[in-house]
C-alpha positions in Angstrom: 73.6 194.5 210.2 74.8 193.5 213.5 75.3 190.1 215.0 73.8 188.8 218.3 76.6 190.5 220.3 76.6 193.7 218.3 79.4 192.8 216.0 79.4 193.6 212.4 78.4 190.4 210.4 81.2 189.1 208.4 81.7 186.0 206.4 84.1 183.6 208.3 85.6 182.5 205.1 86.2 185.6 202.7 85.5 188.3 205.6 83.3 190.3 203.4 80.6 192.1 205.3 76.8 191.7 204.9 76.6 195.1 203.0 78.8 193.7 200.3 77.2 190.2 199.7 73.7 189.1 199.1 73.2 187.2 202.2 75.1 185.9 205.2 74.0 182.7 207.0 74.9 181.9 210.6 75.8 178.5 211.9 73.6 177.0 214.4 74.1 177.7 218.1 76.1 177.0 220.4 78.9 179.5 220.2 81.3 180.1 218.6 79.4 181.3 215.6 80.5 180.8 212.0 79.0 182.9 209.2 79.2 182.2 205.5 78.1 184.4 202.6 76.1 183.4 199.5 79.4 183.8 197.3 81.3 181.4 199.5 78.4 178.9 199.4 78.5 179.2 195.7 82.2 178.4 195.6 81.6 175.5 198.0 78.8 174.2 195.8 81.3 174.1 192.7 83.9 172.3 194.7 81.3 169.7 195.8 80.2 169.3 192.1 83.7 169.0 191.0 84.4 166.4 193.6 81.3 164.4 192.7 82.1 164.6 189.1 85.7 163.4 189.9 84.4 160.4 191.9 82.1 159.5 189.1 84.9 159.6 186.6 87.1 157.4 188.8 89.5 160.4 189.5 91.7 160.2 192.7 91.0 162.9 195.4 93.6 165.4 196.0 96.1 165.6 198.9 97.4 162.0 198.9 99.2 162.6 202.2 96.7 160.8 204.3 98.0 159.6 207.7 97.7 155.8 208.5 95.1 156.7 211.1 92.9 158.8 208.9 89.6 157.3 207.7 89.7 155.9 204.1 88.5 158.4 201.7 89.6 161.5 203.9 91.6 164.1 202.2 94.4 166.7 203.2 93.4 170.3 202.8 95.7 173.3 203.4 93.9 176.3 204.9 94.9 179.9 204.3 96.2 181.5 207.5 93.0 183.7 208.0 90.9 180.7 207.7 92.9 178.6 209.9 92.7 181.2 212.6 88.9 180.8 212.6 89.1 176.9 212.4 91.8 175.7 214.9 91.1 171.8 214.2 89.8 169.4 211.7 86.7 168.8 214.0 85.8 172.6 213.7 86.2 172.6 209.9 84.3 169.4 209.4 81.4 170.7 211.6 81.0 173.9 209.7 81.2 172.2 206.4 78.6 169.8 207.4 76.4 172.6 208.3 77.2 174.4 204.9 76.4 171.1 203.0 73.0 170.8 204.8 72.2 174.6 204.1 73.2 174.0 200.4 71.0 171.1 200.2 68.1 173.0 201.5 68.8 175.8 199.2 69.1 173.8 196.0 66.1 173.9 193.5 
């Protein structure tokens, strides 16, 4: 399947094409578009579940390298180079992850 500009649809996270995965979901406009496949959504759901379980158990979040200006509760995450190329700053990562969380909530039974 082709995207709105004729490009091959590919997950922005794992780079698999839509013919390899079950479904690819696009972020809401405006551009640039981000795409995520059902497999990456499953991975994100498991990470969110682990995070919620850790909070319930009183575990400390990973990445204790918070800067003094970061909001309380924020964590530090290291992006792989291919992912960092698609997300140049923390705002873009947070925007896509918030959209992903909304999609995951809507698709949960």
